CHARMM internal coordinates of N, CA and C (Angstrom, degrees):
IC EDIT
DIST 1 N 1 CA 1.4542
DIST 1 CA 1 C 1.5365
ANGL 1 N 1 CA 1 C 110.18
DIST 1 C 2 N 1.3059
ANGL 1 CA 1 C 2 N 116.14
DIHE 1 N 1 CA 1 C 2 N -39.42
DIST 2 N 2 CA 1.4558
ANGL 1 C 2 N 2 CA 120.71
DIHE 1 CA 1 C 2 N 2 CA -179.36
DIST 2 CA 2 C 1.5259
ANGL 2 N 2 CA 2 C 110.35
DIHE 1 C 2 N 2 CA 2 C -64.03
DIST 2 C 3 N 1.3379
ANGL 2 CA 2 C 3 N 117.18
DIHE 2 N 2 CA 2 C 3 N -36.86
DIST 3 N 3 CA 1.4624
ANGL 2 C 3 N 3 CA 121.64
DIHE 2 CA 2 C 3 N 3 CA 179.93
DIST 3 CA 3 C 1.5271
ANGL 3 N 3 CA 3 C 111.15
DIHE 2 C 3 N 3 CA 3 C -68.51
DIST 3 C 4 N 1.3200
ANGL 3 CA 3 C 4 N 116.79
DIHE 3 N 3 CA 3 C 4 N -37.00
DIST 4 N 4 CA 1.4679
ANGL 3 C 4 N 4 CA 120.73
DIHE 3 CA 3 C 4 N 4 CA 179.22
DIST 4 CA 4 C 1.5216
ANGL 4 N 4 CA 4 C 110.41
DIHE 3 C 4 N 4 CA 4 C -65.26
DIST 4 C 5 N 1.3220
ANGL 4 CA 4 C 5 N 116.65
DIHE 4 N 4 CA 4 C 5 N -43.09
DIST 5 N 5 CA 1.4646
ANGL 4 C 5 N 5 CA 120.72
DIHE 4 CA 4 C 5 N 5 CA 179.51
DIST 5 CA 5 C 1.5206
ANGL 5 N 5 CA 5 C 110.20
DIHE 4 C 5 N 5 CA 5 C -64.74
DIST 5 C 6 N 1.3132
ANGL 5 CA 5 C 6 N 117.30
DIHE 5 N 5 CA 5 C 6 N -43.60
DIST 6 N 6 CA 1.4677
ANGL 5 C 6 N 6 CA 120.44
DIHE 5 CA 5 C 6 N 6 CA 179.28
DIST 6 CA 6 C 1.5297
ANGL 6 N 6 CA 6 C 111.51
DIHE 5 C 6 N 6 CA 6 C -63.85
DIST 6 C 7 N 1.3286
ANGL 6 CA 6 C 7 N 116.06
DIHE 6 N 6 CA 6 C 7 N -41.15
DIST 7 N 7 CA 1.4708
ANGL 6 C 7 N 7 CA 119.53
DIHE 6 CA 6 C 7 N 7 CA 179.15
DIST 7 CA 7 C 1.5257
ANGL 7 N 7 CA 7 C 110.92
DIHE 6 C 7 N 7 CA 7 C -64.67
DIST 7 C 8 N 1.3289
ANGL 7 CA 7 C 8 N 117.06
DIHE 7 N 7 CA 7 C 8 N -38.62
DIST 8 N 8 CA 1.4632
ANGL 7 C 8 N 8 CA 121.07
DIHE 7 CA 7 C 8 N 8 CA 178.68
DIST 8 CA 8 C 1.5251
ANGL 8 N 8 CA 8 C 110.68
DIHE 7 C 8 N 8 CA 8 C -65.65
DIST 8 C 9 N 1.3304
ANGL 8 CA 8 C 9 N 116.61
DIHE 8 N 8 CA 8 C 9 N -43.32
DIST 9 N 9 CA 1.4642
ANGL 8 C 9 N 9 CA 120.30
DIHE 8 CA 8 C 9 N 9 CA 179.61
DIST 9 CA 9 C 1.5245
ANGL 9 N 9 CA 9 C 110.76
DIHE 8 C 9 N 9 CA 9 C -64.34
DIST 9 C 10 N 1.3104
ANGL 9 CA 9 C 10 N 117.83
DIHE 9 N 9 CA 9 C 10 N -40.80
DIST 10 N 10 CA 1.4620
ANGL 9 C 10 N 10 CA 121.23
DIHE 9 CA 9 C 10 N 10 CA 179.02
DIST 10 CA 10 C 1.5249
ANGL 10 N 10 CA 10 C 110.42
DIHE 9 C 10 N 10 CA 10 C -65.96
DIST 10 C 11 N 1.3300
ANGL 10 CA 10 C 11 N 116.94
DIHE 10 N 10 CA 10 C 11 N -41.81
DIST 11 N 11 CA 1.4641
ANGL 10 C 11 N 11 CA 120.32
DIHE 10 CA 10 C 11 N 11 CA 179.40
DIST 11 CA 11 C 1.5291
ANGL 11 N 11 CA 11 C 111.00
DIHE 10 C 11 N 11 CA 11 C -63.42
DIST 11 C 12 N 1.3254
ANGL 11 CA 11 C 12 N 117.09
DIHE 11 N 11 CA 11 C 12 N -41.18
DIST 12 N 12 CA 1.4674
ANGL 11 C 12 N 12 CA 119.92
DIHE 11 CA 11 C 12 N 12 CA 178.98
DIST 12 CA 12 C 1.5256
ANGL 12 N 12 CA 12 C 111.01
DIHE 11 C 12 N 12 CA 12 C -67.50
DIST 12 C 13 N 1.3233
ANGL 12 CA 12 C 13 N 117.19
DIHE 12 N 12 CA 12 C 13 N -37.96
DIST 13 N 13 CA 1.4608
ANGL 12 C 13 N 13 CA 119.98
DIHE 12 CA 12 C 13 N 13 CA 178.61
DIST 13 CA 13 C 1.5275
ANGL 13 N 13 CA 13 C 110.97
DIHE 12 C 13 N 13 CA 13 C -65.31
DIST 13 C 14 N 1.3273
ANGL 13 CA 13 C 14 N 117.01
DIHE 13 N 13 CA 13 C 14 N -42.60
DIST 14 N 14 CA 1.4608
ANGL 13 C 14 N 14 CA 120.08
DIHE 13 CA 13 C 14 N 14 CA 178.16
DIST 14 CA 14 C 1.5235
ANGL 14 N 14 CA 14 C 111.50
DIHE 13 C 14 N 14 CA 14 C -65.31
DIST 14 C 15 N 1.3231
ANGL 14 CA 14 C 15 N 116.51
DIHE 14 N 14 CA 14 C 15 N -40.50
DIST 15 N 15 CA 1.4618
ANGL 14 C 15 N 15 CA 120.44
DIHE 14 CA 14 C 15 N 15 CA 178.39
DIST 15 CA 15 C 1.5244
ANGL 15 N 15 CA 15 C 110.93
DIHE 14 C 15 N 15 CA 15 C -62.49
DIST 15 C 16 N 1.3235
ANGL 15 CA 15 C 16 N 116.73
DIHE 15 N 15 CA 15 C 16 N -42.61
DIST 16 N 16 CA 1.4582
ANGL 15 C 16 N 16 CA 120.54
DIHE 15 CA 15 C 16 N 16 CA 178.17
DIST 16 CA 16 C 1.5151
ANGL 16 N 16 CA 16 C 112.18
DIHE 15 C 16 N 16 CA 16 C -64.19
DIST 16 C 17 N 1.3274
ANGL 16 CA 16 C 17 N 116.66
DIHE 16 N 16 CA 16 C 17 N -39.63
DIST 17 N 17 CA 1.4646
ANGL 16 C 17 N 17 CA 120.29
DIHE 16 CA 16 C 17 N 17 CA 179.52
DIST 17 CA 17 C 1.5241
ANGL 17 N 17 CA 17 C 110.69
DIHE 16 C 17 N 17 CA 17 C -65.41
DIST 17 C 18 N 1.3148
ANGL 17 CA 17 C 18 N 116.62
DIHE 17 N 17 CA 17 C 18 N -42.70
DIST 18 N 18 CA 1.4693
ANGL 17 C 18 N 18 CA 120.11
DIHE 17 CA 17 C 18 N 18 CA 179.24
DIST 18 CA 18 C 1.5226
ANGL 18 N 18 CA 18 C 110.56
DIHE 17 C 18 N 18 CA 18 C -66.41
DIST 18 C 19 N 1.3321
ANGL 18 CA 18 C 19 N 117.24
DIHE 18 N 18 CA 18 C 19 N -41.16
DIST 19 N 19 CA 1.4641
ANGL 18 C 19 N 19 CA 120.59
DIHE 18 CA 18 C 19 N 19 CA -179.64
DIST 19 CA 19 C 1.5217
ANGL 19 N 19 CA 19 C 111.26
DIHE 18 C 19 N 19 CA 19 C -65.07
DIST 19 C 20 N 1.3240
ANGL 19 CA 19 C 20 N 117.60
DIHE 19 N 19 CA 19 C 20 N -40.03
DIST 20 N 20 CA 1.4637
ANGL 19 C 20 N 20 CA 119.29
DIHE 19 CA 19 C 20 N 20 CA 179.77
DIST 20 CA 20 C 1.5257
ANGL 20 N 20 CA 20 C 110.80
DIHE 19 C 20 N 20 CA 20 C -69.72
DIST 20 C 21 N 1.3247
ANGL 20 CA 20 C 21 N 117.41
DIHE 20 N 20 CA 20 C 21 N -32.88
DIST 21 N 21 CA 1.4563
ANGL 20 C 21 N 21 CA 120.67
DIHE 20 CA 20 C 21 N 21 CA 177.05
DIST 21 CA 21 C 1.5253
ANGL 21 N 21 CA 21 C 110.41
DIHE 20 C 21 N 21 CA 21 C -65.81
DIST 21 C 22 N 1.3315
ANGL 21 CA 21 C 22 N 116.97
DIHE 21 N 21 CA 21 C 22 N -42.83
DIST 22 N 22 CA 1.4612
ANGL 21 C 22 N 22 CA 120.80
DIHE 21 CA 21 C 22 N 22 CA 179.15
DIST 22 CA 22 C 1.5258
ANGL 22 N 22 CA 22 C 110.77
DIHE 21 C 22 N 22 CA 22 C -67.71
DIST 22 C 23 N 1.3292
ANGL 22 CA 22 C 23 N 116.98
DIHE 22 N 22 CA 22 C 23 N -35.90
DIST 23 N 23 CA 1.4630
ANGL 22 C 23 N 23 CA 119.78
DIHE 22 CA 22 C 23 N 23 CA -179.01
DIST 23 CA 23 C 1.5204
ANGL 23 N 23 CA 23 C 110.93
DIHE 22 C 23 N 23 CA 23 C -67.71
DIST 23 C 24 N 1.3220
ANGL 23 CA 23 C 24 N 118.23
DIHE 23 N 23 CA 23 C 24 N -40.73
DIST 24 N 24 CA 1.4559
ANGL 23 C 24 N 24 CA 119.40
DIHE 23 CA 23 C 24 N 24 CA -179.83
DIST 24 CA 24 C 1.5210
ANGL 24 N 24 CA 24 C 111.38
DIHE 23 C 24 N 24 CA 24 C -71.81
DIST 24 C 25 N 1.3206
ANGL 24 CA 24 C 25 N 117.57
DIHE 24 N 24 CA 24 C 25 N -35.13
DIST 25 N 25 CA 1.4551
ANGL 24 C 25 N 25 CA 118.77
DIHE 24 CA 24 C 25 N 25 CA 178.62
DIST 25 CA 25 C 1.5237
ANGL 25 N 25 CA 25 C 110.92
DIHE 24 C 25 N 25 CA 25 C -72.53
DIST 25 C 26 N 1.3303
ANGL 25 CA 25 C 26 N 117.76
DIHE 25 N 25 CA 25 C 26 N -31.56
DIST 26 N 26 CA 1.4616
ANGL 25 C 26 N 26 CA 120.43
DIHE 25 CA 25 C 26 N 26 CA 178.07
DIST 26 CA 26 C 1.5180
ANGL 26 N 26 CA 26 C 110.90
DIHE 25 C 26 N 26 CA 26 C -72.31
DIST 26 C 27 N 1.3288
ANGL 26 CA 26 C 27 N 117.87
DIHE 26 N 26 CA 26 C 27 N -35.18
DIST 27 N 27 CA 1.4577
ANGL 26 C 27 N 27 CA 119.32
DIHE 26 CA 26 C 27 N 27 CA -179.41
DIST 27 CA 27 C 1.5187
ANGL 27 N 27 CA 27 C 111.74
DIHE 26 C 27 N 27 CA 27 C -75.44
DIST 27 C 28 N 1.3232
ANGL 27 CA 27 C 28 N 117.55
DIHE 27 N 27 CA 27 C 28 N -23.17
DIST 28 N 28 CA 1.4580
ANGL 27 C 28 N 28 CA 119.27
DIHE 27 CA 27 C 28 N 28 CA -179.50
DIST 28 CA 28 C 1.5281
ANGL 28 N 28 CA 28 C 112.38
DIHE 27 C 28 N 28 CA 28 C -88.05
DIST 28 C 29 N 1.3281
ANGL 28 CA 28 C 29 N 118.14
DIHE 28 N 28 CA 28 C 29 N -9.28
DIST 29 N 29 CA 1.4628
ANGL 28 C 29 N 29 CA 119.49
DIHE 28 CA 28 C 29 N 29 CA 178.68
DIST 29 CA 29 C 1.5213
ANGL 29 N 29 CA 29 C 109.66
DIHE 28 C 29 N 29 CA 29 C -76.04
DIST 29 C 30 N 1.3252
ANGL 29 CA 29 C 30 N 117.03
DIHE 29 N 29 CA 29 C 30 N 160.42
DIST 30 N 30 CA 1.4568
ANGL 29 C 30 N 30 CA 121.46
DIHE 29 CA 29 C 30 N 30 CA -174.65
DIST 30 CA 30 C 1.5228
ANGL 30 N 30 CA 30 C 111.88
DIHE 29 C 30 N 30 CA 30 C -100.45
DIST 30 C 31 N 1.3103
ANGL 30 CA 30 C 31 N 117.81
DIHE 30 N 30 CA 30 C 31 N 31.06
DIST 31 N 31 CA 1.4597
ANGL 30 C 31 N 31 CA 121.14
DIHE 30 CA 30 C 31 N 31 CA 178.64
DIST 31 CA 31 C 1.5239
ANGL 31 N 31 CA 31 C 109.43
DIHE 30 C 31 N 31 CA 31 C -75.65
DIST 31 C 32 N 1.3209
ANGL 31 CA 31 C 32 N 116.67
DIHE 31 N 31 CA 31 C 32 N 136.53
DIST 32 N 32 CA 1.4544
ANGL 31 C 32 N 32 CA 120.59
DIHE 31 CA 31 C 32 N 32 CA 177.72
DIST 32 CA 32 C 1.5172
ANGL 32 N 32 CA 32 C 109.05
DIHE 31 C 32 N 32 CA 32 C -97.49
DIST 32 C 33 N 1.3059
ANGL 32 CA 32 C 33 N 115.39
DIHE 32 N 32 CA 32 C 33 N 142.06
DIST 33 N 33 CA 1.4576
ANGL 32 C 33 N 33 CA 121.29
DIHE 32 CA 32 C 33 N 33 CA -179.80
DIST 33 CA 33 C 1.5160
ANGL 33 N 33 CA 33 C 107.83
DIHE 32 C 33 N 33 CA 33 C -108.38
DIST 33 C 34 N 1.3145
ANGL 33 CA 33 C 34 N 116.21
DIHE 33 N 33 CA 33 C 34 N 125.99
DIST 34 N 34 CA 1.4583
ANGL 33 C 34 N 34 CA 120.18
DIHE 33 CA 33 C 34 N 34 CA 177.64
DIST 34 CA 34 C 1.5204
ANGL 34 N 34 CA 34 C 108.75
DIHE 33 C 34 N 34 CA 34 C -109.53
DIST 34 C 35 N 1.3128
ANGL 34 CA 34 C 35 N 115.64
DIHE 34 N 34 CA 34 C 35 N 137.57
DIST 35 N 35 CA 1.4565
ANGL 34 C 35 N 35 CA 120.63
DIHE 34 CA 34 C 35 N 35 CA -179.41
DIST 35 CA 35 C 1.5267
ANGL 35 N 35 CA 35 C 109.69
DIHE 34 C 35 N 35 CA 35 C -79.98
DIST 35 C 36 N 1.3114
ANGL 35 CA 35 C 36 N 115.55
DIHE 35 N 35 CA 35 C 36 N 148.45
DIST 36 N 36 CA 1.4574
ANGL 35 C 36 N 36 CA 120.21
DIHE 35 CA 35 C 36 N 36 CA 178.13
DIST 36 CA 36 C 1.5321
ANGL 36 N 36 CA 36 C 109.36
DIHE 35 C 36 N 36 CA 36 C -70.46
DIST 36 C 37 N 1.3074
ANGL 36 CA 36 C 37 N 115.97
DIHE 36 N 36 CA 36 C 37 N 137.51
DIST 37 N 37 CA 1.4583
ANGL 36 C 37 N 37 CA 120.88
DIHE 36 CA 36 C 37 N 37 CA -179.59
DIST 37 CA 37 C 1.5221
ANGL 37 N 37 CA 37 C 108.73
DIHE 36 C 37 N 37 CA 37 C -93.81
DIST 37 C 38 N 1.3110
ANGL 37 CA 37 C 38 N 115.65
DIHE 37 N 37 CA 37 C 38 N 124.67
DIST 38 N 38 CA 1.4536
ANGL 37 C 38 N 38 CA 119.35
DIHE 37 CA 37 C 38 N 38 CA 179.49
DIST 38 CA 38 C 1.5198
ANGL 38 N 38 CA 38 C 109.73
DIHE 37 C 38 N 38 CA 38 C -84.67
DIST 38 C 39 N 1.3055
ANGL 38 CA 38 C 39 N 115.70
DIHE 38 N 38 CA 38 C 39 N 149.32
DIST 39 N 39 CA 1.4509
ANGL 38 C 39 N 39 CA 121.33
DIHE 38 CA 38 C 39 N 39 CA -178.11
DIST 39 CA 39 C 1.5230
ANGL 39 N 39 CA 39 C 110.28
DIHE 38 C 39 N 39 CA 39 C -78.49
DIST 39 C 40 N 1.3205
ANGL 39 CA 39 C 40 N 116.50
DIHE 39 N 39 CA 39 C 40 N 146.17
DIST 40 N 40 CA 1.4548
ANGL 39 C 40 N 40 CA 121.22
DIHE 39 CA 39 C 40 N 40 CA 178.05
DIST 40 CA 40 C 1.5306
ANGL 40 N 40 CA 40 C 110.95
DIHE 39 C 40 N 40 CA 40 C -79.72
DIST 40 C 41 N 1.3183
ANGL 40 CA 40 C 41 N 116.59
DIHE 40 N 40 CA 40 C 41 N -27.95
DIST 41 N 41 CA 1.4622
ANGL 40 C 41 N 41 CA 120.37
DIHE 40 CA 40 C 41 N 41 CA -178.91
DIST 41 CA 41 C 1.5257
ANGL 41 N 41 CA 41 C 110.00
DIHE 40 C 41 N 41 CA 41 C -96.93
DIST 41 C 42 N 1.3187
ANGL 41 CA 41 C 42 N 117.39
DIHE 41 N 41 CA 41 C 42 N 136.80
DIST 42 N 42 CA 1.4735
ANGL 41 C 42 N 42 CA 119.19
DIHE 41 CA 41 C 42 N 42 CA 177.20
DIST 42 CA 42 C 1.5181
ANGL 42 N 42 CA 42 C 111.03
DIHE 41 C 42 N 42 CA 42 C -71.53
DIST 42 C 43 N 1.2846
ANGL 42 CA 42 C 43 N 116.64
DIHE 42 N 42 CA 42 C 43 N 148.65
DIST 43 N 43 CA 1.4625
ANGL 42 C 43 N 43 CA 121.64
DIHE 42 CA 42 C 43 N 43 CA 178.99
DIST 43 CA 43 C 1.5248
ANGL 43 N 43 CA 43 C 107.89
DIHE 42 C 43 N 43 CA 43 C -92.36
DIST 43 C 44 N 1.3344
ANGL 43 CA 43 C 44 N 118.37
DIHE 43 N 43 CA 43 C 44 N 120.86
DIST 44 N 44 CA 1.4646
ANGL 43 C 44 N 44 CA 119.61
DIHE 43 CA 43 C 44 N 44 CA -178.98
DIST 44 CA 44 C 1.5336
ANGL 44 N 44 CA 44 C 110.80
DIHE 43 C 44 N 44 CA 44 C -69.25
DIST 44 C 45 N 1.3124
ANGL 44 CA 44 C 45 N 115.86
DIHE 44 N 44 CA 44 C 45 N 136.95
DIST 45 N 45 CA 1.4507
ANGL 44 C 45 N 45 CA 120.92
DIHE 44 CA 44 C 45 N 45 CA -179.55
DIST 45 CA 45 C 1.5279
ANGL 45 N 45 CA 45 C 111.49
DIHE 44 C 45 N 45 CA 45 C -104.00
DIST 45 C 46 N 1.3174
ANGL 45 CA 45 C 46 N 117.80
DIHE 45 N 45 CA 45 C 46 N -5.43
DIST 46 N 46 CA 1.4595
ANGL 45 C 46 N 46 CA 121.34
DIHE 45 CA 45 C 46 N 46 CA -179.74
DIST 46 CA 46 C 1.5271
ANGL 46 N 46 CA 46 C 109.39
DIHE 45 C 46 N 46 CA 46 C -105.53
DIST 46 C 47 N 1.3237
ANGL 46 CA 46 C 47 N 115.77
DIHE 46 N 46 CA 46 C 47 N 160.20
DIST 47 N 47 CA 1.4604
ANGL 46 C 47 N 47 CA 120.63
DIHE 46 CA 46 C 47 N 47 CA 179.15
DIST 47 CA 47 C 1.5256
ANGL 47 N 47 CA 47 C 109.44
DIHE 46 C 47 N 47 CA 47 C -66.65
DIST 47 C 48 N 1.3348
ANGL 47 CA 47 C 48 N 118.45
DIHE 47 N 47 CA 47 C 48 N 127.09
DIST 48 N 48 CA 1.4639
ANGL 47 C 48 N 48 CA 119.39
DIHE 47 CA 47 C 48 N 48 CA -177.29
DIST 48 CA 48 C 1.5221
ANGL 48 N 48 CA 48 C 113.76
DIHE 47 C 48 N 48 CA 48 C -72.10
DIST 48 C 49 N 1.3412
ANGL 48 CA 48 C 49 N 118.94
DIHE 48 N 48 CA 48 C 49 N -22.20
DIST 49 N 49 CA 1.4577
ANGL 48 C 49 N 49 CA 120.49
DIHE 48 CA 48 C 49 N 49 CA -178.63
DIST 49 CA 49 C 1.5103
ANGL 49 N 49 CA 49 C 113.26
DIHE 48 C 49 N 49 CA 49 C -95.29
DIST 49 C 50 N 1.3376
ANGL 49 CA 49 C 50 N 118.90
DIHE 49 N 49 CA 49 C 50 N 3.57
DIST 50 N 50 CA 1.4641
ANGL 49 C 50 N 50 CA 122.15
DIHE 49 CA 49 C 50 N 50 CA 179.29
DIST 50 CA 50 C 1.5171
ANGL 50 N 50 CA 50 C 108.94
DIHE 49 C 50 N 50 CA 50 C -102.96
DIST 50 C 51 N 1.3516
ANGL 50 CA 50 C 51 N 118.97
DIHE 50 N 50 CA 50 C 51 N 115.61
DIST 51 N 51 CA 1.4555
ANGL 50 C 51 N 51 CA 120.66
DIHE 50 CA 50 C 51 N 51 CA -177.55
DIST 51 CA 51 C 1.5301
ANGL 51 N 51 CA 51 C 112.81
DIHE 50 C 51 N 51 CA 51 C -68.71
DIST 51 C 52 N 1.3351
ANGL 51 CA 51 C 52 N 118.54
DIHE 51 N 51 CA 51 C 52 N -21.30
DIST 52 N 52 CA 1.4526
ANGL 51 C 52 N 52 CA 120.75
DIHE 51 CA 51 C 52 N 52 CA -179.35
DIST 52 CA 52 C 1.5325
ANGL 52 N 52 CA 52 C 112.99
DIHE 51 C 52 N 52 CA 52 C -99.71
DIST 52 C 53 N 1.3111
ANGL 52 CA 52 C 53 N 117.25
DIHE 52 N 52 CA 52 C 53 N 11.12
DIST 53 N 53 CA 1.4575
ANGL 52 C 53 N 53 CA 120.52
DIHE 52 CA 52 C 53 N 53 CA -179.27
DIST 53 CA 53 C 1.5286
ANGL 53 N 53 CA 53 C 110.19
DIHE 52 C 53 N 53 CA 53 C -69.23
DIST 53 C 54 N 1.2777
ANGL 53 CA 53 C 54 N 116.15
DIHE 53 N 53 CA 53 C 54 N 138.47
DIST 54 N 54 CA 1.4790
ANGL 53 C 54 N 54 CA 123.97
DIHE 53 CA 53 C 54 N 54 CA 178.58
DIST 54 CA 54 C 1.5148
ANGL 54 N 54 CA 54 C 112.50
DIHE 53 C 54 N 54 CA 54 C 60.07
DIST 54 C 55 N 1.2789
ANGL 54 CA 54 C 55 N 119.25
DIHE 54 N 54 CA 54 C 55 N 20.39
DIST 55 N 55 CA 1.4529
ANGL 54 C 55 N 55 CA 122.11
DIHE 54 CA 54 C 55 N 55 CA 177.23
DIST 55 CA 55 C 1.5203
ANGL 55 N 55 CA 55 C 114.41
DIHE 54 C 55 N 55 CA 55 C 73.34
DIST 55 C 56 N 1.3233
ANGL 55 CA 55 C 56 N 117.70
DIHE 55 N 55 CA 55 C 56 N 18.24
DIST 56 N 56 CA 1.4636
ANGL 55 C 56 N 56 CA 120.39
DIHE 55 CA 55 C 56 N 56 CA 178.65
DIST 56 CA 56 C 1.5333
ANGL 56 N 56 CA 56 C 108.62
DIHE 55 C 56 N 56 CA 56 C -95.45
DIST 56 C 57 N 1.3034
ANGL 56 CA 56 C 57 N 116.01
DIHE 56 N 56 CA 56 C 57 N 127.58
DIST 57 N 57 CA 1.4819
ANGL 56 C 57 N 57 CA 120.44
DIHE 56 CA 56 C 57 N 57 CA -178.65
DIST 57 CA 57 C 1.5049
ANGL 57 N 57 CA 57 C 110.61
DIHE 56 C 57 N 57 CA 57 C -112.76
END
COOR INIT
IC SEED 1 N 1 CA 1 C
IC BUILD
């Protein structure tokens, strides 16, 4: 049981070290992030040629 706990703690420590290394290298890169542009017009989800689509009469 003691070995399992030690192995788990070591695995978590290594995972944290790798994650922090990736986070610092990602923040130092010069990649630009662009936000997604939302559409001004809604996208219809009903059939446009069906008069009874979506309960509209």
